[in-house]
N, C-alpha and C positions, 0 to 999 in steps of 0.2 A: 667797139673799137673805133677810134677816130679815123677819119679819112686821112691816110698818111700821104703827105706831100713830101716832107723831109723829116729826118729824125737824127738825133745825136744821143749817144750813150754818155752819161756823166758818171764818173767814178769819184766818190768822196771817201777818203780813207780815214778811219779812226785809228790813230797810232796805238800800238801795243803799250800797255802800262798807263794809259791815260785815265785819269779819274774825273775828267771834265763831264759836265752834263749839257754842254753846248758844243756844236761842231759847225764851223763856218764853211760855206761853199767858197771855192776859188772862182776867180773871173773865168768866164767861158767865152773866149774870143770868137769862136765859131757861131755862138748864139747871140752875140751883141746885136741889139736893135732888131731882133727877129720877133715875129708875132707868134707866140706860143699857143698851140691849140690843144695840148694835152700832155700829161705827165703820168708815168707809171713807175712803180718800184719793183725790184726783183729781190727774191731771197734765195737762200741756199737750196731750197727745193726746186727752184727754177734754173739756177746756174750754180755749178759747184765751185767755180773760180772766176775771178774778175779778169779783165784783159791784162792786168799786171800780175796775175797769178795769186792774188790774195784770196783768202776765203771770203765768201759773201755772207752777209748778216743772216742770223737764224730767225726763225719765227718768233722766238721769245724777245729778241731785240726789236724786231718789227713791231711787236705789240706794245712796246714802251717808248716808241719814237714818234716825234711830231715834227712837222715842217712848217716854217714861216717863210713866205715869199714876199719880197720887196718888188713891187711892180707898178705899172701905171694904171690909172683908172680909165676903163674903156670909154666912159662917158665924158671924160676930160683928160686926154692923154698927157697933158703937161703936169698933171697932178700925180705924184708918185708917193708911195708909202708901203707900209706893211699891211696891205689890204687883205691878205690871206694869212691868218695867224693860227698856229698850233693845230694844224690839220693832222689827225692821226694817220701815220703812214699806212695803216691797214686799209684806209680808204683809197689808196693809190695802188693797191695790189689786186690784180684782176685775174690771176692765173689760179685755177683750182687744182690743187695737188692732193694731199692727204686730207682727211676729214678734219684734222686739227689745224690745218693751214688756212688762216682767214683770207677771204677774198671778197671782192664786190663784182657784180656782173657788168656794171657800166664803167667805162674808163673815166678818169678824172679829167674832164674836158675844161678847157679855158676858151675864152672868146677872142684870142689874138692879142693878149696883153704882152707888153715888153717886160721881161724879167731882168732885174739887175742882180745877177747871180752873186756877186761879191758881197752883197748886203743880205743875202738869204742864209738861213741856218737851220740846223736840226737841233732839237732839244730832246732830252731823255728824262724819263721819270726818275731814274737813278743812274749812277755811273755804270758804264757798260763793263768795266773791269776785265777787258780782254787782255790777255797776256801778249798776243801778237797782233799785228795789223789786221783789221777787217775792213771790208769795203761795202759801202752802200752804192747800189747801182740804180740809176734813174734813166729811163728811156724818155726822151723829150721830143714831142712832135711839134713842128713849126712850119711856118710858111714865110716867104720873104727872102 
């Protein structure tokens, strides 16, 4: 677990009936220009409902989802881009629940990069085909 200085929960809603295979993040005003030190994802086995009372993604959705982050290069902070691309969301899930629930023992740590959330997105191996809204929940650790 990263040393927690500050954290923010991000909820990204995939609307019901959507056939898209890409879901864009919204701007995160509270996290603007913050140095991000870690990110984790939650699924339905961790939380049954989001803060807006949407169902949380299932393990099956987690296993076919990827995240791309648009952020600065820690070696050259003025240089920004999609430096972290198509990371399987299972690598961001660190809570062990049932034996069929994938997880990693170590948190997905970052080194204090600034993430430009409105340019970040999730991609899916295939359309989620959810009838109702579902939520992706990300707990983001930061300093600054």
